[in-house]
Legacy VTK file of the C-alpha trace (Angstrom):
# vtk DataFile Version 3.0
C-alpha trace
ASCII
DATASET POLYDATA
POINTS 71 float
-5.206 -18.721 44.380
-4.837 -20.504 41.034
-3.873 -17.275 39.268
-1.185 -16.561 41.848
0.262 -20.075 41.632
0.101 -20.105 37.817
2.478 -17.133 37.663
5.298 -19.042 39.373
7.942 -20.076 36.800
8.237 -23.635 38.134
4.570 -24.427 37.395
4.071 -26.520 34.251
0.484 -27.686 34.874
-2.318 -26.396 37.097
-5.895 -27.665 37.322
-8.909 -27.440 39.626
-9.801 -30.901 40.885
-12.464 -32.748 42.816
-11.572 -34.903 45.780
-9.129 -34.338 48.614
-7.463 -31.260 47.129
-8.755 -28.213 45.265
-5.773 -27.860 42.921
-3.234 -30.109 41.256
0.034 -28.366 40.503
2.864 -29.961 38.517
6.214 -28.237 38.825
9.698 -28.638 37.404
12.503 -27.936 39.849
16.290 -28.178 39.468
16.740 -30.451 42.471
15.216 -31.383 45.829
16.434 -28.172 47.487
14.655 -26.140 44.817
11.483 -28.221 45.350
11.606 -27.614 49.118
12.060 -23.892 48.457
9.029 -23.917 46.124
6.839 -25.791 48.629
7.876 -23.420 51.401
6.985 -20.465 49.161
3.469 -21.627 48.294
2.855 -22.790 51.869
3.041 -19.130 52.905
0.177 -18.180 50.556
-3.027 -17.354 52.386
-5.478 -20.155 51.681
-2.869 -22.931 51.351
-3.434 -25.291 54.262
-1.835 -28.516 53.052
0.359 -29.826 50.245
1.087 -33.321 48.969
4.267 -34.045 47.047
4.905 -36.933 44.655
8.279 -37.331 42.960
8.791 -38.940 39.557
11.692 -41.388 39.610
11.578 -42.048 35.887
9.496 -40.446 33.127
8.556 -42.848 30.325
6.783 -40.345 28.107
6.459 -36.573 28.106
4.492 -35.152 25.179
1.553 -33.012 24.199
-1.559 -35.064 23.424
-3.012 -35.246 19.919
-5.990 -32.900 20.306
-7.582 -34.349 17.138
-8.479 -37.384 19.259
-11.095 -35.226 21.029
-13.144 -34.738 17.867
LINES 1 72
71 0 1 2 3 4 5 6 7 8 9 10 11 12 13 14 15 16 17 18 19 20 21 22 23 24 25 26 27 28 29 30 31 32 33 34 35 36 37 38 39 40 41 42 43 44 45 46 47 48 49 50 51 52 53 54 55 56 57 58 59 60 61 62 63 64 65 66 67 68 69 70
């Protein structure tokens, strides 16, 4: 499932998680109609039983982390 979702052009982040959901998927869509289209598309995938959508109203920072901090 993750491989199939990762190939979609809207996907910017994909991770296996613990908790209520198996995967977290961050996407970038043009507008709400595009987001609805994306959700409808992945909802048709076999194995997708539920989705949860959270919208960002304002992004305060968007950057790659400094990987040297992990050393």
